[in-house]
N, C-alpha and C positions, 0 to 999 in steps of 0.2 A: 505766787498764787494769785489768780484773778480774784478781785474783791467784788462783792455785790452790796449795793446800798438797798436794803429791803424796804426802806421808806421812800425810795424813788417812785415816780408815778408808774402805773402799771405798763404803759407802753415802753418807756425807757427800760424798765426791768425785763420785759419781754425780749427786747433787742439784745440786752446784755447776756441773757441766758442763751439765746440763739447763737451768739458769737463764741460761746464756750462749746467747742465741738465735743459731742458726747454720743458717738455712735456706739451701739450696744457692745459692752465689754470694755469700753474706754470712758467710763463715767467718773473716774477718780477726780479729775480736775473740777467738774461741776459739783460733785458731791462735797469736795473740800470747800468750795466757795459757799455752797448753801449751808454747810455745817457751820462755818465761821459766822455767817449772818444770823443763823438761828441761836448759836450760843451767846451772842451778844444781847439776847432778849431775856431779861431776868424773869419774866412770867412763864417761861417755857422750861421744861425738863427735856433735855436732848439726849438721845442714844443713837449710836451708829453701829450697824452690822454690815461690814463690807462697805459697799457703796449705797446702802439703804439707810435712810435717816428717819427717825421717829422723834417728834417734838410734841409734848403734851402739856396741857393746862390742868390745874388741880384747884378749881374754885368751889368744889362741893356742890355743883349743880345736879339737878335731878336727871339730866339726860347727858349722854356723851355722843358726839358725832365725829366720825373720821372723815377728813378731807384729804384725798389722796391723788397723787400724780406721778407718772414715771418720768425719769430724768433722761432716758436714752432716746435715740433717733435711729432711723434707718441710715444706710451709708450716704456719704456726701455725693451730691450730684451737681456739682458746679452751682450750689445754691447757698454758699457762705461768702461774706458775712451777711448780717441782716441788712435789709434795705427798706426804707420807708418811702412809700409812693402814695401821696395824698392820704386817704383814709385807710390805707392797708400797710401791714408790716409783712414783708416777704422774707423767706429764709427757711433753712432746714429746721423742721420741728416747729415752725411758727404756730400751726394749729394742732399738731400732734407731737407733743402737747406743751411746748414752752410757754404758750400764752396762758393755758390753764394753770401751770406751775407758778407763773408770775402772779396770777390772781391769788392763789393760795398763800404764797409767801407774803404778799401785801397784807392779807388778812391776818396772818400770823404775827407780822411786825406791828401793825397799827391798831389791833384790837386786843389790848391786854385784858379787857374784861368783856365777857360775852354772856348771853343768857343760857348757853349750854357749854359744858366742857368740851374741849376740842382735842383731837389727836391728828396731827399733821403727819402725813406719810409721803416721803419722796423716795422712789425705789428704782432699781436698775433692771436692765435686761428684760423689758416688757416685749420688745420687738423680736425676740428670738425664741429658741425652744423653751418649753415650759420648765424644764428642770433647772434653768438658770434664772427664772423670774424672781426678782427680789421680794415681791409680795408673797409669792408662794413659799419661798424659803423662810421668810419671817413668820408666816402662818404655821409652818411646820415646827419651828424652833421656839417661838415666843408668841404663841397665839393670844396670850393674855394682853399683849400690848394693842391688839386689834379688836378687842371686845368693845362693843358700842351698841347704841340703840339704833344707829342709822349711819350709812356711809355715802359720801358723795365722791364719785370718781370724776376727775376733771377732764374726761375724754371730750374731744370736740363733738358738739351736738347742736351747733347753730344756736347756742344759748337757749335751748328748750330742753326740758327734762325728757330723757329717754330712759324708760323704766325697764329693769331687768335685762335679760338678754336671752337669745335662743342658743341652744346647745349645738355642737357640731360633732358629727360622726363621719369618719371616712372608712369605707371598706373596699376591699378588692374582691370582685366577683369573677371567678376564673372558669373558663370552659376548657374542656380537654378534647383532644382528638388523636389522630395517628399520622405520623409523618409519612410522606410519599413524594416521589418525584412528580412535579407539576405536569410533566408529559404523560404520566400515568396516574392522575389524580384519583381515579376511581379505586385505587388501591389503598387509599388513606381516608382520613376523616378530618375535614377542615375545621379547626377550633375557632377560627375567625368567623366563619359562617355560623357556628354554633352560638356566637354572641348575639345573633339577631334577636333571639328570644329575650335576652337581658335588656336590650335596647327597646324592644317592644313593650316590655313591662314598665320601663321608665316612661316611655311615651304615653302610656295609658294611665299613669299614676295621677290620682286626684289628691292633692295636698289638703290637709286640714287647715282651718283658719279659726282656731279656738279663741274665745274672748275670756281674758283673765284680768281681774281687777278693772274691768271696763275697757281694756285695751285689746284690739284684735291682732294676734300674731299670725304669721303666714309661713307654714312649713314648706320645705322644698326638698325634692329628691332628684339629684342630677348627676349624669356622667360628667367627670372632669378630665379623665384620661382614658385612652384605649391603647393598649400595648399588645403586640403579637407579631409573629413573623420570624422566619429563620433565614431565608435566602430567597432570591428572586426566582428560583426554580424548585422551591420546596413547599409542599402543603404543610402549614403549620399545625403542630400538635398542642399548642397552648395560646390562649388569648385572655387578657385580663382587662376588665372594665372597672376603673376606679370610680366609686360613687360617693358623693358627698350628701349626707342628710342633715339638713338644718331643722332642728326640732324645737317645738315650743316649750315654754318653761314648765308646763304641767306634766312633762315626761321626764323620768330619770334617764341616765345613760343606759341602764339595763333595759328599761322599757323601750328606749329608741332602738337598741340593738335587736331586741326581740321583734320589733315591728319590721325592721329591715330584713331580718332572717325569714320572716313570714312572706314578704314581698318576693324574695328570691329563693323561695323554697325549692329544693332540688339541685341548687348550684353550690359549688365550693366557694365559701365566703370566709375572708380573713379581715379582722380589724387592723387598720393601719394608723388610726388617730381617733381620739375621743376627748371631748371636753363638756362638762355639764352646763346646763342652762341655769338661769337665775330667775326666780319669781320676782315680779315687780314690787310686791310688798307695800303697795300704796295705801293699804288700810292701816298701817302702823302709824301712830299719831305724829311722830316726827316727820315721816315721809309725807303724810297728808298736809301737814303744816308747811312743809318746804314747797311742795307743788303749788299750794295756794299763794305762798309769798312770792313766787317767781312767775306768776301769771296765770296759774290755775290750769295749765295745759300740760299734759303728758302724752308722749308718743311711745309706742313699743320699740324696743331695740331689736333689730333683726340680726345684726352681726353679733359676734362673740366678743365680750370684753371681760376685764378682770372683776367686774361686779359679781361674776359667778364665783370667784374665790371668796368674796365676802359672804355670799349666800351659803357656801359650804361651812363657814364659821358661824352661821346662824345670825348674820348681820344683814338686814335688808339694805339694798344699795341702789342708787340711780346714777346714770351718766349725766353730767351737766357741766358744760364748759364752752368757751368761745371757740369759734372755728367751724368751717364746713367739713364734715367728716369725709366727703367725697374728695377733698383736696389732700388728705393724708397720704404721705409717701410720694406725692407728685413733685416734680422738679420746681413747678411754679407755685408751690404751697405758700399760702399767706393766711393771716388772720386780720379781721376787720377791727380797727381801733375802736369803733363804736361798740362792738361786742365785748371787747376787753373791759371797757368801762362799765357797760350794762351788767355783766356777770359779777363784777366786783361789787357794784352798788347793790345788786339784789342779795348777794350773800351777806353783805354788811348790814342791810336792813333786817334780814332774817335773824341775824345773830346779835343784834344790838340789844343791850340789857334795857329792861323796862324803865 
């Protein structure tokens, strides 16, 4: 088994984590290594569920904070092992999110006493379908382990707080027609031509930009796939436009779906995917104190992250981690050494006992 020195500097620890290949579904080796490192720390109570690990302090503090990160990565793309190049650490998962996990493990190992009780969560299968997500499964089976006043998800955010997240809904809008030979097209009804009205409504759509907790979110409704056609000499009787709606945190999934149904009133519509948004929750004392401690700046999160799962559990959460999120899943993925140190130092200062 690969061993991890959780007291090593955060850059070295990031490199060690990168070098343990952990593509979604293959997290056992990294979970074993992380578990061994955590169990060696007497101030933590450690539990394991599959390849998901929970480590908790019990200092009797007035607040509890979850610090969470996923252990898995997307598939290898000729980007292992880790490579250091000046002020950058390259490698699979460097920013998404082995760097963030390294910061959390360093805090777990080197801060036996903190001003808030901590729950460290390291989970599997974030990069694949929701039913395999380790955080979701733990929330379904042992939600009491995730109860807290606040949660920090170590997603790459360029070392700036990104609060909440927008929800995502995908629907298939289908138009129907009647098949005919294209040489006698007037004897049929072209379903692809019928999709023109769907596209026209999308083109005319004016997205909302609501302000929530002082942050401006930006909704979007966009076609992402168009499918249709039978053969090169057949007028098609069916065309489907797949539409993605990114909705602000002040809408529930049901409200988002009702809005999309209103936009496409008169068309056949089926839901193919849905995930809730998460409110930023910056008015919660622990969240406000955290934002102030790490620079006083918070940005809205436009993409979907697992902060939504914490929101469903009634725990306000933010994204805060080293790494540029635009580099996630790219072959040339890297994380800046300066950000690794800065995020660790900021968390350390916020959690330091008086």
